N, C-alpha and C positions, 0 to 999 in steps of 0.2 A: 435430617441430613443437610449440611451446609454446602451450598453450591457456589461455584465461581460466578462472576457477574454475567458471563455469557457461556452457555453450554449447549452443544449440539450432540445428540445421541442417535446414531443410525439414520441421519437425515437423508431423505430421498425425495427427488422431484422428477417425475416423468411427464413428458409431453408426447403422448402417443408412444411410438417406438423409440423415441429419443430420451435418454436419461441425462438430465442436466446436473443433478446432484446424486451421488451414488454411495449411500451408506456413510455419510460424513460424520465423523466423531471429532469434536474440537472443544477444548475448554480454554477460555481466555482468562488469564489471571487478573486479579484485582490490582488496580493502580498500574496497569501496564499500557503501553502504546504499541499495538500489534499491527504490523503490515500484512495485509491479506493479498497474496500474490498469485498470479496464474495468467496464462495466455487468454486471448479472446475465446469465449465459449467454454472456459474451464468450470464455470458454475459460481463465480464470485457474486455477481449481481443477483442471481437467483437466490443464493444463500441469504444475502442481506435483505432481500425482499420478503423472504419467509420470516426472518427474525423481526422485521418491522410490520408484519401482518398485512403486507400488500398482496401476497399470494399465499396459498395454502400448500403445505408439503403433501406429497403422496403418502409418505409414512415417516416414522421416526419422530423425534421430539426436539423442541427448541425452548430453552429457558433463558429469561432475562431476570437477573437478580433473584433467581430461585423460583420465578413464577412461569408457568407453562404458557407459551405464546398462543398455543392452539385452544386450550380450555379457558384461558382468562387473558385475552389480548389487552384489554383495558388496564388490568392490574399489572401485566408484564411491562407495559410501556410507560408506566407512571414516572419512573426515574430515568427515562431514556430520551436523549435528543438524537435526531437523525437527519442526514441529508442524503437522500437516495434518489437517483436520476436527476434530471435537470430541474432546478428549483423554479417554480412559477409563482409570481406575486400579482396582486392587483396593481396595475401600472399607475393608477391615480392616487395611490396611498404613498405616504412617506415612510421611512424606516420606523419612526416613532409610532405612527399610526398602525403600521403593520404589527409591531410588537404588542400594542394594546389589543388589537384584534385577536392575535394568536393567544395572548395571555388570558383573554376572556374565555376563549374556547376551552382552554385547559384548566379553568377555574381559579386563576390567580386574582388577587384583589388589585384594584387600580393602583393603590399605593405601592404594592410589591412590584407590579409591572413597571411603574415609573422609575422606581429605584434601580431595578435591575437593568432597565433599558439603557440608562446612562453609562453604567459600568460595562455593559456588553458592547455598546457602540465604541467605547474607548478601546476595548480589547480587540475589536475587528477593524480598528482604525477608520471608523466611519462617522465620528462625532460631527464633523463639519458638514456632513451630508444628511444629517438626521431629519431635516425638514424639507428635503428635495423629493420630488416625485420619482418613484422607482422606475417609471417608464423611461426616464432619461439616463438610467444607469447603464454602464458597460456590463458585460457578462461577469467580469472579475468582481465588480462592485456588488452585483446581485448575489454572487457566490458568497461573498463575505457576509451579506445580510442573511443568507440562508444558514450559514454557520451560526450567526448571532441568534436567530430564532431557535436553533437547536440547543442553545445554551440557556434559554429562558427556564426559570424555576430550578436552576442549579441541579441539572441531572447528574447521576453517578456514572452513567454509561453514554458514550457518544459513538454513533455508527456513521461512517462516512464512505460514500461510494465514489471513488476517484474525484476528490474535491478540487484538483487542479486541471481536470480534463477540459480541453478546449480553450484554456486561458493562454494569453500571450506570455512571453518570458517575464515581463514585469509582473503581470497578474499572478503567475506561478510563484515567483519569488516572494511576493507579498503574502500570499496564502500560506506558504511554508513558514514564513517568519511568525505569522499569527499562530499557527499550530504549534510551533516550537515554544513560543511564549506561553501558550495555553497549557501545554504539558509541564513546563517548568514551574508555572505559577500556581497550579491547582493540585491540591492533595486529594487522594482518594477518588481520582477520576480514571476510568477505564475507557480507552479509545480503541476501536477496531476500524481500520481504514484500508479499503481496497485501493490498489494502484497498479499501473503498468510501469511506473517509473522507478527503476531500481535504486538509483542514487537518492531519490526522494525518500524511499523507505530506509536506506542506510543512514540518512541524515536525521530522520525524525523518530524512528521506531527503536524500541529496545528488544522487541520480539518480532518474529516473522513466522507466518504460516503460509505454506505454498500448496496449491491444489492444482490438479489437472484432471480432466474428464470427470469432475465432480468428486474426486477422491483426494484425501490428504496425502501429501508427499513427505512433508517435514513440518514440525512446529517446535520451536525452541527459541532461546535467547539468540539475538542476531549474531553475537560473537561466536556462539557455539555452532550456529549454522554455517558461518563463514569458514570455520575450521574443519568442516566435514571432509573437504578434499585434502589429500596428502600431497598436493602439488601446488605450484604457483604458476601463474600465466605470465609469459613474457611477450610483449609486442615487439616484433622484429620488422624493421623497414629495410628493404633491400634496394640496390641500385636498379635492378630489373624485376619484372614480374616474377613472383615465386612460382616456378613451373612445378608440375607433379614430380619431376625428377629431383628438383632442389628440395622439395618438401620431404621426399623419401630419404634423401641424404641426411636431413636434419633429424628425422625420426630414428635414424640409426645411431645417433650420437648418445654418449653416456647420459643416463638419468632422464632422457626424454620420453615422455608418455605419449605425446601426440604433437602434430604440427598441421595446422590448417590455414589455408589462405583466408584473409580477412578483408579482401577488397583492395584494389590498386596494387601497390608494391608492398603490401603489409601482410604479415602472417602472425598467428598466435601460436606460440610454442609452450607446451605444458611440460614442466620438469619437476621431478621429485627432489626433495632436499631443500637446503637453504642457500646461503650466500656462496659457500664453497662450490657447490654443484652448479650454481649460476655462473660463477667465474670460469669453471671448466667448460661450460657450454660456449661462452664467449671465445675462449681460447681455441676450441675445436672449430668453430665457425671461421675464425680468422685463418687457421691453418688449412682449412679446406678450400679457401679461395672464394668463399661466398662474399659478394659485395654488400656488406652491411653498413648503412650510414647512421642508424640509431637503434637503440634497444631500451626498453623501459618496461617496468613491471605493470601488469594490469592493475588499474587503480581500484576497480570495484570487484573484489573477490566474490561478493554476493551474486553478481551477474554470472560469473563462471559457474557457481553452484546451481543457480537457477536454470541456466541453459542445459547443463548436464542432466539435471533431474527431469526437465521437460522432455529432453531427447530420449531418455530411458523409458518414458511412459507413452510415447507416441504409438 
């Protein structure tokens, strides 16, 4: 039986009376970049820790490249690179020394480590820092080295747990650029990345898997997931705060599915249909005397789907 690079079958993890992962079935396709989404406590990190053998599942199975993580963790992790939780390094080592140390642990020859180290440092934009002590690095720089060590020995699967978490805006942008280049430049690489940042997933990933309460909500190509809703979201900014009475009036207009306040003088209106239905909404708002000073379509439709799915499973 040929398996996908990552497969979870009925995966379950219990902590006493709390169920973190609840019968999760998930197959990650080869050569895909999958965003693993869910709110805090949804079970994302627990799932990734089971996959990388940091914790044991209560029941169910997890396979990496067709090898059972439970029965043969060493074999399952041979072709896998991972960055799970906050990366820690010996602060007195340099990136090149760190790569040699890790390469030795995983059985690489010194020649192979030396060759790959230079290529990896270039990929993660750390060549000029290759001989500096890691203890002097910022969090973003250490995160790039963590990704670099995950790339040693040319793995076929990369598992990342919120790789931009805690980084400043510049660090986040640099990490995303590295991940985008890695995805574009490497053939036959499967990446599973958990994230809370929806536009990050939209920019980087070609597939998305959403979970909540340890259960799978949806898993498909990102364009397919975005098309689940048969409505579009419109950001409406009004001259005054959108009162309950005003929102009720908007909900009564043609093709409107819902209208909710979004903070300040802004509300989100969901309407069915396309451009013609959107034009009708604008006309009816103007005729009703609602003081609108701007309207724009919601940029990230993935966010709309995500919030709706999470709300349904609360």
